[in-house]
ROTORPA-242849 format. One record per residue: residue in one letter; x negated, y, z negated of N, C-alpha, C, O in turn. Coordinates in steps of 0.02 Angstrom, whole numbers, padded with zeros to 5 digits, always signed. Example, Ala and Ser with C-alpha at 12.3 -4.5 7.8 and 13.67 -1.06 7.14 Angstrom:
2
A-00660-00284-00390-00615-00225-00390-00660-00165-00390-00712-00166-00423;S-00642-00112-00354-00684-00053-00357-00645+00002-00394-00670+00057-00402;
***
This chain:
129
M-06688+02692+13269-06679+02764+13265-06725+02785+13204-06722+02758+13149;T-06768+02836+13220-06811+02862+13171-06802+02939+13163-06804+02977+13212;A-06791+02960+13104-06779+03031+13087-06842+03058+13058-06866+03024+13012;S-06872+03111+13075-06929+03138+13048-06922+03212+13035-06884+03245+13071;P-06955+03238+12987-06953+03311+12977-06964+03355+13035-06931+03406+13046;Q-07019+03330+13077-07034+03368+13135-06976+03374+13186-06960+03426+13214;A-06944+03314+13195-06894+03305+13244-06834+03346+13229-06803+03375+13274;D-06815+03350+13164-06753+03389+13145-06766+03458+13121-06719+03493+13103;R-06829+03480+13120-06847+03546+13098-06806+03606+13125-06787+03652+13088;A-06793+03601+13194-06754+03658+13223-06681+03651+13202-06647+03702+13196;H-06655+03588+13191-06589+03580+13171-06578+03611+13100-06526+03641+13087;H-06624+03603+13059-06615+03626+12988-06649+03693+12968-06636+03724+12916;G-06694+03712+13016-06725+03777+13009-06772+03783+12951-06786+03838+12926;R-06795+03723+12932-06849+03721+12882-06902+03665+12890-06888+03613+12918;A-06961+03678+12866-07017+03631+12881-07020+03594+12813-06999+03618+12761;A-07048+03535+12818-07061+03487+12755-07137+03486+12745-07175+03464+12788;P-07157+03510+12688-07228+03508+12675-07249+03431+12658-07308+03414+12665;T-07204+03390+12639-07219+03324+12627-07183+03282+12679-07140+03308+12714;T-07199+03216+12687-07169+03178+12739-07118+03132+12713-07121+03112+12655;A-07073+03115+12753-07017+03072+12742-06989+03043+12803-06977+03081+12849;G-06976+02980+12810-06947+02955+12873-06899+02903+12856-06902+02869+12805;V-06852+02896+12906-06801+02844+12899-06797+02809+12961-06790+02839+13014;T-06802+02743+12958-06792+02699+13020-06728+02661+13010-06720+02626+12961;R-06685+02669+13055-06617+02639+13049-06610+02576+13097-06620+02578+13157;T-06591+02521+13063-06576+02461+13099-06506+02445+13085-06485+02445+13027;V-06465+02429+13143-06394+02409+13137-06392+02338+13153-06418+02314+13203;V-06358+02301+13102-06345+02227+13107-06270+02224+13105-06243+02227+13050;G-06233+02218+13160-06163+02211+13157-06133+02279+13131-06142+02330+13163;R-06097+02279+13072-06064+02338+13043-06111+02360+12985-06091+02404+12947;R-06172+02333+12976-06218+02356+12921-06273+02397+12953-06305+02378+13002;A-06280+02455+12921-06343+02500+12937-06392+02494+12885-06377+02506+12826;V-06452+02478+12902-06508+02471+12855-06557+02529+12866-06588+02535+12919;M-06564+02570+12815-06607+02624+12820-06669+02611+12786-06667+02612+12724;S-06728+02600+12816-06792+02599+12784-06821+02666+12778-06839+02700+12826;V-06827+02686+12712-06847+02751+12693-06923+02752+12677-06942+02712+12635;S-06965+02789+12703-07036+02796+12692-07056+02864+12670-07022+02914+12680;G-07113+02864+12639-07141+02926+12619-07115+02952+12554-07098+02912+12511;E-07111+03017+12546-07087+03053+12492-07023+03090+12493-07014+03134+12536;I-06976+03075+12448-06911+03103+12450-06909+03158+12391-06913+03141+12332;D-06904+03217+12410-06904+03273+12362-06856+03325+12394-06822+03313+12444;L-06857+03387+12361-06817+03442+12378-06828+03463+12456-06782+03487+12490;H-06883+03453+12478-06900+03469+12550-06885+03420+12605-06882+03434+12665;T-06875+03354+12576-06872+03302+12627-06804+03260+12618-06787+03219+12661;A-06770+03270+12567-06710+03229+12556-06661+03236+12613-06625+03188+12626;W-06657+03294+12649-06612+03300+12700-06621+03254+12757-06576+03240+12796;V-06689+03228+12761-06694+03174+12816-06653+03114+12800-06621+03086+12844;V-06655+03093+12738-06615+03037+12714-06543+03052+12719-06507+03009+12743;A-06518+03110+12698-06451+03132+12700-06424+03131+12770-06367+03112+12781;D-06465+03153+12820-06440+03157+12889-06434+03085+12915-06389+03070+12955;A-06477+03040+12892-06476+02968+12917-06411+02936+12884-06375+02901+12919;V-06396+02949+12817-06339+02924+12783-06275+02949+12826-06229+02911+12841;D-06276+03013+12842-06214+03042+12874-06203+03008+12941-06146+02995+12959;A-06258+02994+12979-06250+02968+13042-06226+02894+13039-06193+02871+13086;A-06242+02861+12990-06225+02787+12978-06152+02786+12960-06113+02745+12986;L-06134+02828+12917-06059+02826+12894-06020+02851+12949-05969+02820+12964;D-06038+02908+12984-06000+02932+13037-05993+02879+13092-05944+02875+13129;G-06045+02841+13096-06048+02791+13154-06007+02724+13139-06005+02676+13177;G-05973+02729+13074-05931+02671+13061-05961+02612+13022-05930+02560+13016;A-06022+02623+12996-06056+02571+12958-06011+02550+12896-05994+02593+12855;L-05994+02487+12891-05955+02460+12833-06001+02449+12774-05980+02455+12716;E-06061+02433+12788-06114+02424+12734-06170+02471+12745-06191+02481+12802;L-06194+02500+12695-06251+02546+12702-06306+02521+12657-06294+02521+12597;W-06362+02501+12676-06419+02479+12641-06474+02535+12648-06494+02556+12702;L-06495+02557+12589-06552+02606+12582-06611+02565+12555-06609+02543+12498;D-06663+02556+12595-06722+02518+12572-06779+02564+12558-06808+02595+12603;F-06794+02565+12490-06850+02608+12468-06913+02570+12458-06957+02592+12420;S-06921+02515+12491-06982+02477+12480-07042+02512+12504-07096+02497+12478;S-07040+02560+12550-07095+02598+12573-07094+02671+12554-07127+02713+12584;T-07053+02683+12501-07052+02752+12479-07104+02758+12421-07106+02719+12373;T-07147+02812+12428-07203+02821+12378-07186+02868+12327-07224+02872+12278;F-07134+02906+12332-07119+02956+12280-07044+02977+12285-07017+02979+12341;M-07012+02993+12233-06938+03015+12236-06931+03062+12173-06953+03044+12119;D-06903+03121+12182-06889+03163+12124-06810+03166+12113-06773+03127+12143;S-06787+03213+12071-06720+03211+12054-06670+03230+12111-06610+03216+12108;T-06699+03261+12162-06661+03274+12223-06639+03206+12257-06583+03197+12278;G-06686+03163+12259-06669+03092+12282-06621+03053+12239-06581+03014+12264;L-06626+03064+12176-06574+03029+12133-06505+03063+12143-06454+03029+12143;H-06504+03126+12151-06441+03161+12166-06412+03133+12230-06353+03115+12231;L-06451+03128+12284-06431+03101+12347-06400+03027+12336-06347+03009+12360;L-06439+02988+12298-06414+02919+12289-06345+02917+12259-06301+02881+12283;L-06335+02958+12202-06271+02964+12172-06211+02987+12216-06155+02962+12214;E-06231+03038+12254-06181+03067+12304-06163+03007+12359-06105+02993+12374;T-06214+02977+12383-06202+02922+12432-06160+02869+12399-06113+02844+12432;R-06171+02850+12340-06138+02799+12306-06064+02818+12303-06021+02777+12318;A-06049+02882+12284-05981+02903+12278-05949+02910+12349-05890+02896+12357;R-05984+02928+12398-05951+02929+12460-05936+02862+12491-05886+02854+12526;V-05979+02813+12479-05971+02747+12504-05910+02715+12471-05870+02682+12504;A-05904+02727+12407-05851+02697+12367-05786+02728+12386-05735+02693+12389;A-05784+02793+12400-05721+02826+12420-05699+02801+12490-05639+02805+12506;Q-05743+02776+12530-05724+02753+12592-05715+02673+12595-05704+02642+12647;A-05720+02642+12532-05711+02572+12524-05759+02531+12566-05741+02482+12598;R-05823+02557+12564-05880+02523+12600-05930+02499+12544-05923+02511+12484;R-05976+02467+12569-06025+02434+12520-06094+02469+12526-06117+02483+12581;L-06126+02483+12467-06192+02514+12467-06238+02460+12433-06218+02430+12383;A-06297+02449+12460-06349+02414+12429-06416+02456+12428-06439+02480+12479;V-06445+02462+12369-06510+02502+12360-06558+02449+12350-06555+02413+12301;I-06607+02441+12398-06658+02395+12394-06718+02431+12365-06744+02478+12395;C-06740+02409+12306-06788+02450+12270-06833+02404+12225-06817+02392+12167;P-06887+02381+12252-06930+02337+12211-06968+02376+12154-06964+02438+12152;D-07003+02343+12109-07042+02381+12065-07088+02432+12097-07123+02417+12146;G-07088+02488+12071-07131+02544+12098-07104+02607+12071-07068+02611+12022;P-07126+02661+12109-07109+02727+12082-07036+02744+12089-07009+02778+12045;V-07002+02724+12139-06924+02740+12143-06890+02702+12092-06848+02732+12058;R-06901+02637+12080-06872+02599+12027-06882+02628+11958-06836+02628+11917;R-06942+02651+11946-06961+02676+11879-06918+02744+11873-06893+02757+11818;L-06911+02781+11919-06876+02847+11912-06802+02830+11901-06771+02861+11858;I-06773+02786+11935-06707+02760+11927-06687+02741+11856-06636+02760+11827;E-06742+02696+11827-06737+02670+11763-06747+02725+11710-06711+02724+11660;L-06788+02768+11718-06804+02824+11672-06743+02867+11666-06730+02892+11612;A-06704+02877+11721-06645+02917+11724-06582+02877+11697-06527+02904+11689;G-06595+02811+11683-06541+02774+11657-06484+02759+11703-06427+02752+11683;L-06502+02754+11770-06453+02746+11821-06450+02677+11852-06411+02664+11898;Q-06493+02630+11826-06492+02564+11849-06425+02525+11848-06413+02482+11890;K-06386+02540+11803-06322+02511+11801-06269+02544+11844-06218+02513+11860;Q-06279+02608+11866-06233+02640+11907-06247+02628+11982-06203+02640+12023;L-06301+02606+11998-06323+02598+12068-06329+02520+12085-06355+02482+12044;P-06306+02496+12144-06308+02429+12159-06382+02412+12183-06397+02413+12243;L-06425+02397+12134-06497+02389+12147-06513+02317+12162-06485+02272+12130;Y-06555+02302+12210-06581+02238+12227-06652+02242+12237-06676+02292+12264;D-06692+02189+12216-06762+02190+12221-06790+02185+12298-06845+02208+12313;D-06752+02156+12342-06768+02147+12411-06708+02128+12449-06655+02112+12422;R-06719+02130+12518-06664+02120+12563-06627+02049+12556-06566+02044+12557;P-06666+02001+12549-06634+01933+12543-06585+01931+12481-06530+01904+12485;T-06607+01961+12428-06562+01960+12366-06495+02005+12385-06439+01985+12370;A-06505+02064+12420-06447+02105+12438-06403+02065+12485-06342+02069+12480;N-06433+02027+12530-06391+01987+12577-06355+01931+12546-06302+01912+12569;R-06383+01900+12490-06347+01848+12456-06286+01875+12420-06233+01843+12415;A-06295+01936+12394-06239+01971+12359-06185+01999+12406-06133+02020+12380;A-06191+02001+12470-06144+02031+12516-06084+01987+12522-06037+02003+12558;
***
């Protein structure tokens, strides 16, 4: 399943000047969201919608993979913190796959690396499961 700004524009009534995409892969009760492009005020809803769909669909584990994300601003950080709280409240597991790069740097600059379940790659997240 791929969500795109163009596909959901009618649903949200707004266009995204930058691009973001989420490809969802389901493995058993785990939903893995591969997030690509830029996550900012105009595109964070694409990720939020994908998270909502995964949690509403009963995923017991939610993995957000930012390996292909080229930019994230504070809107994306806020979304990550909200998602962490929602997943914890539902006694589910969150994994944030975030190798060295722009997203990891932002998380570290904000001092959130200890608040988020960060993993360098999917194999590391899988070993921790």
